[in-house]
C-alpha positions as CSV (number, residue, x, y, z in Angstrom):
1,M,87.5,64.5,67.1
2,R,86.7,61.9,69.8
3,S,90.2,61.9,71.1
4,I,90.0,66.2,71.6
5,T,86.4,65.6,73.3
6,A,87.1,63.0,75.3
7,M,90.5,65.1,76.8
8,V,88.0,67.9,77.3
9,V,85.7,66.1,79.2
10,V,88.8,64.9,81.4
11,Q,89.7,67.9,82.1
12,I,86.4,69.3,82.9
13,A,85.9,66.2,84.9
14,T,89.9,66.8,86.9
15,A,88.8,70.5,87.5
16,V,85.7,69.9,89.2
17,L,87.6,67.3,91.4
18,N,89.9,70.3,92.5
19,I,86.7,72.4,93.1
20,L,84.7,68.8,95.1
21,F,88.4,68.9,97.4
22,K,88.2,72.0,98.2
23,L,84.5,72.5,99.9
24,A,85.5,68.6,101.6
25,M,88.3,70.9,103.6
26,E,86.7,73.6,104.0
27,D,83.5,71.5,105.5
28,G,86.4,70.2,108.2
29,M,87.1,66.5,106.5
30,N,90.8,65.5,107.2
31,P,93.6,64.8,104.3
32,S,94.4,61.4,105.5
33,V,90.6,60.8,105.9
34,L,89.6,61.6,103.0
35,V,92.3,59.9,101.0
36,A,92.1,56.4,102.6
37,Y,88.0,56.4,101.6
38,R,89.3,57.8,98.4
39,L,91.2,54.7,96.9
40,L,88.7,52.0,99.6
41,F,86.5,53.5,97.0
42,A,88.4,53.4,93.9
43,T,89.3,49.7,94.7
44,L,85.9,48.7,94.9
45,F,85.2,50.2,91.6
46,M,87.9,49.7,89.7
47,L,88.3,45.5,90.9
48,P,84.9,44.6,88.4
49,L,86.5,46.2,86.0
50,S,89.6,44.6,85.4
51,F,87.8,41.5,85.0
52,I,85.6,42.2,83.2
53,F,87.9,44.3,80.6
54,Q,91.5,42.2,81.1
55,R,90.4,39.2,82.1
56,K,93.2,37.5,80.0
57,R,95.7,39.7,81.7
58,K,95.6,39.5,84.6
59,P,98.9,39.3,86.6
60,E,100.4,36.6,88.4
61,F,100.3,38.1,92.7
62,T,103.9,37.5,93.7
63,W,105.2,39.1,96.3
64,S,107.2,41.3,94.2
65,L,104.3,41.9,91.9
66,M,102.7,43.5,95.4
67,L,105.5,45.3,96.9
68,L,105.9,47.5,93.6
69,A,101.7,48.2,93.5
70,L,102.8,48.9,97.2
71,L,105.4,51.3,95.8
72,S,103.0,52.7,93.0
73,G,100.7,53.7,95.8
74,L,102.1,55.5,97.4
75,L,103.9,57.6,95.2
76,G,101.4,57.4,92.8
77,V,98.5,58.3,95.0
78,V,99.0,58.7,98.6
79,I,101.8,61.2,98.8
80,P,100.8,63.1,96.5
81,S,96.7,63.4,97.3
82,I,98.1,64.2,101.2
83,L,100.5,67.0,100.3
84,T,97.8,68.4,97.6
85,I,95.1,68.0,99.7
86,A,96.5,69.5,102.7
87,G,98.1,72.4,100.8
88,L,95.0,72.9,99.1
89,A,93.2,73.7,102.4
90,L,96.2,76.5,102.5
91,T,96.1,77.9,99.0
92,S,93.4,77.8,96.3
93,A,91.9,75.3,93.8
94,T,93.4,78.0,90.9
95,F,97.2,77.2,92.0
96,T,97.0,73.5,93.1
97,S,95.8,73.5,89.0
98,A,98.6,75.6,88.0
99,A,100.8,73.5,90.1
100,A,99.5,70.1,88.4
101,V,101.0,71.9,85.0
102,L,104.0,71.7,86.5
103,T,104.3,68.4,86.3
104,P,105.6,67.5,83.0
105,L,108.5,69.8,83.7
106,I,109.0,68.0,87.2
107,T,109.8,64.8,85.6
108,F,111.7,66.2,83.1
109,I,114.1,66.8,85.6
110,F,114.0,64.1,87.1
111,A,114.4,62.3,84.0
112,A,117.3,64.5,82.7
113,L,119.3,63.6,86.3
114,L,118.9,59.7,85.6
115,R,120.0,59.8,82.7
116,M,116.3,58.4,81.2
117,E,116.1,61.7,79.0
118,S,118.7,63.4,76.8
119,V,119.3,67.2,77.0
120,R,121.5,68.2,74.2
121,L,121.9,72.0,75.0
122,G,124.0,72.5,71.6
123,S,120.4,71.9,70.0
124,S,116.9,74.0,69.2
125,V,115.5,70.5,71.1
126,G,117.6,70.7,74.4
127,L,117.0,74.5,74.9
128,A,114.1,74.3,74.4
129,K,113.3,71.7,77.0
130,V,115.6,74.0,79.2
131,F,114.0,77.1,78.9
132,G,110.2,75.8,79.2
133,T,111.4,74.2,82.6
134,L,113.2,77.5,83.5
135,F,110.0,79.3,82.7
136,G,108.2,77.1,84.1
137,V,109.5,77.5,87.5
138,G,109.3,81.1,87.0
139,G,105.9,81.3,86.1
140,A,105.2,79.7,89.3
141,L,107.2,81.6,91.7
142,V,105.4,85.1,89.8
143,F,102.3,83.1,91.0
144,I,103.6,83.1,94.6
145,F,105.0,85.9,95.2
146,Y,103.3,88.3,93.1
147,R,100.1,89.8,93.2
148,G,99.1,93.0,91.4
149,K,95.9,94.6,90.7
150,E,92.6,92.5,91.6
151,I,90.7,90.9,88.5
152,H,86.8,90.7,89.2
153,L,85.2,88.7,86.4
154,W,81.9,88.7,87.9
155,S,79.6,91.3,89.0
156,T,78.0,88.9,91.5
157,H,80.0,86.2,93.6
158,I,79.3,82.7,95.2
159,N,80.7,81.9,98.3
160,L,80.4,78.4,98.4
161,V,82.6,78.5,101.4
162,S,80.5,78.5,104.6
163,Q,83.6,79.2,107.0
164,P,84.9,83.0,106.7
165,R,88.3,83.9,105.6
166,D,90.5,86.6,105.3
167,A,91.7,87.8,102.1
168,S,95.1,86.5,102.1
169,T,93.1,83.1,101.6
170,T,90.7,83.9,99.2
171,T,93.5,85.1,96.7
172,H,96.1,83.7,94.9
173,H,98.8,85.3,97.5
174,I,99.0,81.8,98.9
175,S,101.2,80.6,102.1
176,V,104.4,79.4,101.0
177,F,104.0,76.2,103.3
178,G,100.9,75.3,101.5
179,A,102.5,76.1,97.8
180,L,105.4,73.4,99.3
181,L,102.8,71.0,100.0
182,V,101.2,71.3,96.7
183,F,104.8,70.6,95.5
184,G,106.0,67.8,97.2
185,G,102.1,65.9,95.7
186,N,103.7,67.0,92.2
187,I,107.5,65.9,92.8
188,S,106.1,62.6,94.1
189,I,104.1,62.4,90.7
190,S,106.5,63.0,88.7
191,L,108.4,60.1,90.0
192,W,105.3,58.3,89.6
193,F,106.0,58.6,86.6
194,L,109.6,57.8,86.0
195,L,108.5,54.0,87.8
196,Q,105.6,53.0,85.4
197,V,108.4,53.5,82.9
198,K,110.2,50.6,84.0
199,I,106.9,48.5,85.8
200,S,103.8,49.0,83.8
201,K,103.9,46.2,81.8
202,K,104.7,43.9,84.5
203,F,100.6,44.6,85.8
204,G,99.1,43.3,82.8
205,G,96.9,45.8,81.8
206,P,96.2,49.5,82.3
207,Y,92.9,48.4,84.4
208,W,94.6,46.0,86.7
209,N,97.6,48.2,87.5
210,A,95.4,51.4,89.0
211,T,93.5,48.7,90.9
212,L,96.7,47.0,92.4
213,M,97.8,50.5,92.9
214,N,94.5,52.0,94.7
215,M,94.5,48.6,97.2
216,M,97.7,48.6,98.7
217,G,97.5,52.5,98.6
218,G,94.5,52.4,100.3
219,I,95.6,49.5,102.7
220,V,98.3,52.5,103.6
221,A,96.3,55.4,103.6
222,M,93.6,53.4,105.9
223,I,96.7,52.8,108.7
224,V,97.8,56.1,108.7
225,A,94.3,57.8,108.5
226,L,93.8,55.8,111.8
227,C,96.7,56.8,113.3
228,W,96.4,60.3,112.7
229,K,92.3,60.3,113.3
230,R,91.2,58.1,115.8
231,D,88.1,59.7,116.3
232,L,85.5,57.6,115.3
233,Y,83.1,61.7,114.5
234,E,86.1,61.7,111.9
235,W,85.4,58.7,109.8
236,R,81.4,59.1,109.5
237,L,79.5,60.1,106.1
238,G,76.7,61.4,105.4
239,W,74.7,62.7,102.4
240,N,76.8,65.8,101.9
241,I,79.8,67.1,100.5
242,R,82.5,64.7,102.1
243,L,80.3,62.0,100.5
244,L,79.9,63.7,97.2
245,T,83.7,63.9,97.0
246,I,84.9,60.6,97.6
247,A,82.2,58.9,95.1
248,Y,83.2,61.5,92.5
249,A,86.9,61.1,92.9
250,A,86.6,56.9,93.2
251,I,84.3,55.9,90.6
252,V,84.5,59.4,87.7
253,I,89.0,60.3,88.2
254,S,90.2,56.8,89.3
255,G,88.0,55.0,86.8
256,M,86.1,56.4,84.0
257,V,89.4,59.1,83.7
258,V,91.9,56.8,83.7
259,A,90.0,54.2,81.2
260,V,90.0,57.4,79.0
261,N,93.6,58.7,79.5
262,A,95.1,54.6,78.7
263,W,92.9,55.3,75.9
264,C,94.0,58.2,74.5
265,V,97.9,57.6,75.4
266,E,97.5,54.3,73.5
267,S,95.8,55.8,70.5
268,R,97.3,59.8,70.2
269,G,100.2,59.2,72.7
270,P,101.4,60.9,75.6
271,L,102.3,64.5,74.7
272,F,98.6,64.6,73.3
273,V,97.4,64.1,76.7
274,S,99.8,67.2,78.3
275,V,98.9,69.9,75.5
276,F,95.4,69.7,77.5
277,S,96.3,70.4,80.9
278,P,96.1,74.3,80.8
279,I,92.2,73.6,79.9
280,G,91.5,72.3,83.4
281,L,93.4,75.2,85.3
282,V,91.1,77.6,83.0
283,I,88.5,75.6,83.9
284,V,89.1,76.1,87.8
285,A,90.2,79.9,87.5
286,L,86.8,81.1,86.3
287,V,84.6,78.5,88.5
288,G,87.0,79.3,91.1
289,S,86.4,82.8,91.3
290,F,82.9,82.2,90.8
291,L,81.7,79.8,93.3
292,L,84.4,79.9,96.0
293,D,85.2,83.9,95.8
294,E,88.7,83.2,94.6
295,T,90.1,86.7,94.0
296,L,92.4,86.7,90.4
297,H,95.2,89.3,90.0
298,I,97.4,90.3,87.8
299,G,100.3,88.2,89.0
300,S,98.4,85.0,89.1
301,I,97.1,85.6,84.7
302,I,100.8,86.0,84.6
303,G,102.5,83.6,86.7
304,T,99.7,80.9,84.1
305,V,100.9,82.3,81.0
306,I,104.5,81.6,81.9
307,I,103.4,78.0,83.0
308,V,101.5,77.3,80.3
309,G,104.4,78.8,77.8
310,G,107.3,76.8,79.4
311,L,104.6,73.4,79.4
312,Y,104.4,74.3,75.5
313,L,107.8,74.6,74.9
314,V,109.0,71.4,76.3
315,L,106.2,70.2,74.6
316,W,107.3,70.9,71.5
317,G,111.0,70.1,71.9
318,K,110.0,66.4,73.1
319,N,107.9,66.2,70.0
320,K,110.6,67.6,67.6
321,E,112.7,65.2,69.1
322,M,110.1,62.5,68.8
323,K,109.6,62.4,65.0
324,S,113.6,62.8,64.9
325,I,113.7,59.5,66.6
326,L,111.3,57.8,64.2
327,T,112.6,59.5,60.9
328,I,115.9,58.1,61.8
329,N,114.3,54.5,62.4
330,S,112.7,54.6,59.7
331,S,116.1,55.3,57.4
332,D,117.6,52.7,59.9
333,H,114.6,50.4,58.4
334,I,115.1,50.9,55.1
335,E,118.9,50.6,54.7
336,T,118.5,47.3,56.7
337,N,116.6,46.3,53.8
338,K,118.0,47.6,51.3
339,T,121.4,46.0,52.5
340,S,120.1,42.8,53.1
341,K,118.4,42.7,49.3
342,D,121.9,43.3,48.4
343,I,123.2,40.5,50.1
344,T,120.4,37.9,49.4
345,L,121.5,38.9,45.1
346,N,125.3,38.4,45.8
347,T,125.0,35.0,47.4
348,L,122.6,34.0,44.3
349,P,124.3,32.3,41.3
350,P,125.6,33.9,38.8
351,R,122.9,33.0,36.0
352,L,119.4,33.8,38.4
353,S,121.0,37.2,39.7
354,I,120.9,38.4,36.4
355,N,117.2,37.9,36.0
356,V,116.0,39.5,39.4
357,P,115.5,43.1,39.5
């Protein structure tokens, strides 16, 4: 029950982040400046936690480790954050959350192409993975291109967006370019997942991994932001939505959510964490329609259902595959022990072996 409660809280926190990102973009904040500040704050927050909770697992800071941290920071935070935030300004918070559900499916595609994941089209597991991926892609296309009838959930609407916008930017019928930016961010995160399979153990622990990733990514993001926006006025922070968004993203998401996710993955497995991702999508859709005046349509509902169905189909196939592997490994372990016992009995002298059960 604690794991379930923790993951629901994580999804609520992530949904709130998408809403804050949308409000910060509408306030005129530059995406590169927002990412640079977020990673800087996240590094300052995570570094003390790393020394407190994982002092004994501190890695050796070599040039090769820092280069891996730089690559991890680029793929894991800099590229996806800039692309997603820029795409969020051209789409909606609901679409961005729906596209994030596609990340496990995109990861499976790259893992299959790199032969890190088996497909096996002749089995039910392989077919579930393939059709689940196709459903996810199809659901995203429905979300983008099909509008349908409007759905009004509330009798009154509160629009926190200060700038007037036309109907095309307040609905799920979003620009293709914005959708491509969001998908580009998801692809970068998927590549980061595959990279973590190879290098995560070299960082000592999840806290140090997040700290080094944020630090190296923050350096790159700061350079990019300074080249992009040299006007110091763009870097000014006050007691407004910009500071709230940066602090929330750094402390809650990069700090607390990272720790909770790491605990749930360690205790319940990665599939358990992935199952809860649609909850954040539902929360963003409801809050976005109420606070951001994002009109829902039949197309967005149908596309979301197809995406979530494809995700659960892939997760079902992966879960069944993992159980099969565990069963085979358990059988091999029992057979190995039995063979080892038989060999030991056969090597005993006859006078002793008759007394051994």
